[in-house]
N, C-alpha and C positions, 0 to 999 in steps of 0.2 A: 570837382574837376571832372569835366566830361571827357571820356575816352572814346574815340570813334575811329572806324575805318572807312566810313561812308563819306563821300563828297557832298550829297544832299544834307546829311544830318550835320555836317561841319558847317555849311552855310547857314542852315537854319539856327544853329546854336549861336552864331556871330551876329546875326541880324540884330537882336536886341542891343548889342554892345555898341553899334556903330553910332547911335545918336548920342551915347554918353562920352565918347572920346575915341582916341586912336586905338587902332589894334596892332599890337607888336608881335612880330614872328621870328622864332628861331629854328631853322631847319638843321635836323641832326640825323645822323645814321645810328642813333641809339649808343649803348655801352657808355652811358653819361659818366663823366667824371666832373671834378670841380671847375674845370675850364668851361664846359657846357653850362653848368649852373650859373657861373659868373655871367654868361651871356643872357640867361633868363632873368637875372637880377636887373641887368641894365634894361631889358625890354619892360619889366615891370615898372621902372622909374620912369619910362618914357611913354607908357601907354595904358589906357584904362582896362584893356584885355589882353591877355597873352595866350598865343598859340605856339605850341612846340610840335614839330613833326619829328616822328621817329620812322625812317624808312631807309633800308639798305638799297641803294639804287643800283640796279644791274647794269644800267647803260654806261656808268662810269668805270666798270671793271673790265679790263681785257681778258680774253680767255685764259690766259697764263696767270692771272692774278687771284687773289684770295677772297672771292665773293663767298664761298661756301663757309669759309674759315672765319669770315669777319665776326667778331663776337656779338652775340645777341643776348641782352639781359633785360627784357622787356619789364618784368615784374620789379626789379630793382630799380629801373629806370623810373617807372610810374610812381614808386614810393618817394623816390628823390624829388620828382616834379611836384607832388601833392605838398611836400614840406616847403617848397620854394613858391608855393601859391599860383602854379600855373592854372590858367582857366580851361583850356582845351588842349588836349594831346591828340593829334592826327597820326593814326598808325595804318596807313593804306597798305593793301596788298599791291603787288606788281600789277596785277590784272586790273585794279581800281585805277591806277594812274596810266597803265599802258594796256587799253584794252585790245582785242583782237583788231588787226589791220592798222594798228597804230603806225604811222609813218612819217611823223614830222619831227625834225630834229632842229636845234638851234646851234649855229656856229658863230662864234665871236672871234673874229680875226685880230691880229695884233697880239693883244694881251694873252691870248692863249698859245702862242706859238713857240716859245722858247721854254727853258727850264723844265717843268713838269710836263708841258704840253709835247716837248721833244722826247722826254724820257718815257711818256706814256701816251703814245699816239691814240687820239679819240677820247681821251679821259675827259676833256673840257666840253666836247659837244655833249657827253652825258650829263655834266654838271649843269651846263647851261640849260639844256633841255628840261631837267627835273626842276631846277630853280624857277624857271619861267612857268612850268605847270604849276608848281606850288603857289607861286605869286599869284596866278590866275585864280586858283581855287581859293586861297585865303584871302587875298585881297588886303594885305597888310598896308598900314600907314608907315611903319617902321620895320626895318629888317635888321637883325643883328647877327654878324659873322666875327669869327675870330681871326686875328692877324697871323696866327701860326701858318694858315694856309693862305699866304700873302698874294699868290698868284690867282687862288680862287676868288678872292675879294676883288682883285682887278678886273677879272672877267665879268663878275656880277656887276660891279659899278659901271663897266662899259655897256653891258646889256640894259641896264636900267636907264642909262641916258639915251642910248640908240632906239630903244623901243617905247620911249616915254611911259615907263612904269611910274605911277604916282607914289613913289616909295622914297623914304629917306633911309639911306644906308647908314649903318654905324659899324665900324670895324674896331673891335675891342682889343685891348692889349693882349699878349700872349700870357696864358697862366701856366706857371711854372711849379715844379716840385721843388722841395728845399735846397736840392743840389744843383737847381738851374735847369734840368731837363724840361723841355716843354711837354705838357700833358697831352697825351695821346691815347686813345681806345686801343691801339696797338701795342703800348708799352707793356700790357699785361703779358704779352708773349715772349718778353726778353727773360732769358734765364737770370738767375742771381749774378752771375759773373758778367754777362752782357749788360745788365741793368747798371752795374757799377761802372763798368767802362763807358757806358753811354754817357755819362755825366760830363765827360771830357769833350763832347760835341759843342755844346753851347760855349764852354770856356774858350775854345779855339775861336769861335766866331767873336766872342767879345773882346778878346785880345786883338784879333784882326782888325776889327773896326776901331779900336783905340789907335792902332798904328796908322790907319788911313787918316784919322783925325790929327795925327801928329805929323802928318805930311808924307808918309810913305806912299809911293805910287800905287794905284789901285791895281793895276796888272801884276805887280810883283807881290802885292798882299795876297791876291787871290791864289797865286801858285805857291806861295809859302804856306798858307793856310791849307791848301789841298795836301802838300807833302806832310805837314803835321797831322792831319787827319788819317792819311794813310799810314804813317809811322805808328799812329796810335791803334792800328788794326781796323779801321773802317774802309769799306769800299766807297768810293766818292763818285757820284754822279755828276755834281757841279757844285762850284763855290763861285759866285758872281755878284758884282755889284750892279744893281738895276734901279731905275725909277720905278716906284711902286705903283704908280698909276698906268704905265704902259708896259711894264716888265721888260723894257729895252735895256740892254746893258750900257753902262756908262763908265767912261774912265776917268770920270771928275768925282770928287767927294762932294757933291753938291747937296744943298739943304733938302732933307726928305729922302735922300737915297737910302737903299737898304743892302746889306750883305745877307744873300740867300744861300742856302746850301741843302742839298740832300745826300743822305749817306746811307750805307747799308752795314748792319751789324748782325751776323748770323743770317737769319732769313727775314729779318725785320728791316723795314725802311723808315728812316726818319727824316722828317722836315723840320727847319728852323730859320731864323731870320732875325737880325739885330738892325735897328735904324741907326745910322751913322751919327745922328746928334744924340743917342741915348747915351 
């Protein structure tokens, strides 16, 4: 497994792989857990060579957010990726991706504007910019993202289509702990009591989705789920039913719709979503 922080070395390493088959790509910010590793396994099943990037992207953090505190566990990450059989791990510095006078950003309208885009202004400009840059550097045939960050997947899908990236996007199912909590690198910051209470979050969403399937009006379900989460001690940023392709809210329990939510417990912010047909 090659580990490199250099764009030229990455491209040189991948050149012999391209005649043999597809290159798969899994972009991450490190602090890897089973959810990330499941994406690597999908990429390995789809491609002859797999690249994983580890880069905590400063462009997607607001000044008030936790860039400095974001968990960094590079040695452990590399050991896990060796066991999974990744071919190349790209670990660039911020200066490698954003050299002096870097001044180009990517804005994906529509899909980036509600939910997380409203709660974290500028976040998806940072996401789209770094993903576009990584796509250009790696040149993958297949890219694998997780469904937990549903809006991120929608933004990336729109960007791939609009900018004609020759990339097939795979959005993998959410990886969950035994109690249902979606795996996240930030979960390690939950106290034992917060971690116990956090398991209530996905249960509320699953119950709300079931009520919508049973015919309860979407708006009433969104409001009741919000109240239930607040009563359980969460700060609630949003609970909404959306079209996952556009992230537009919908009042209909249409095929493919998803119930998405963001909550706060202590200082930690959790995201989750449930597809209504699940």
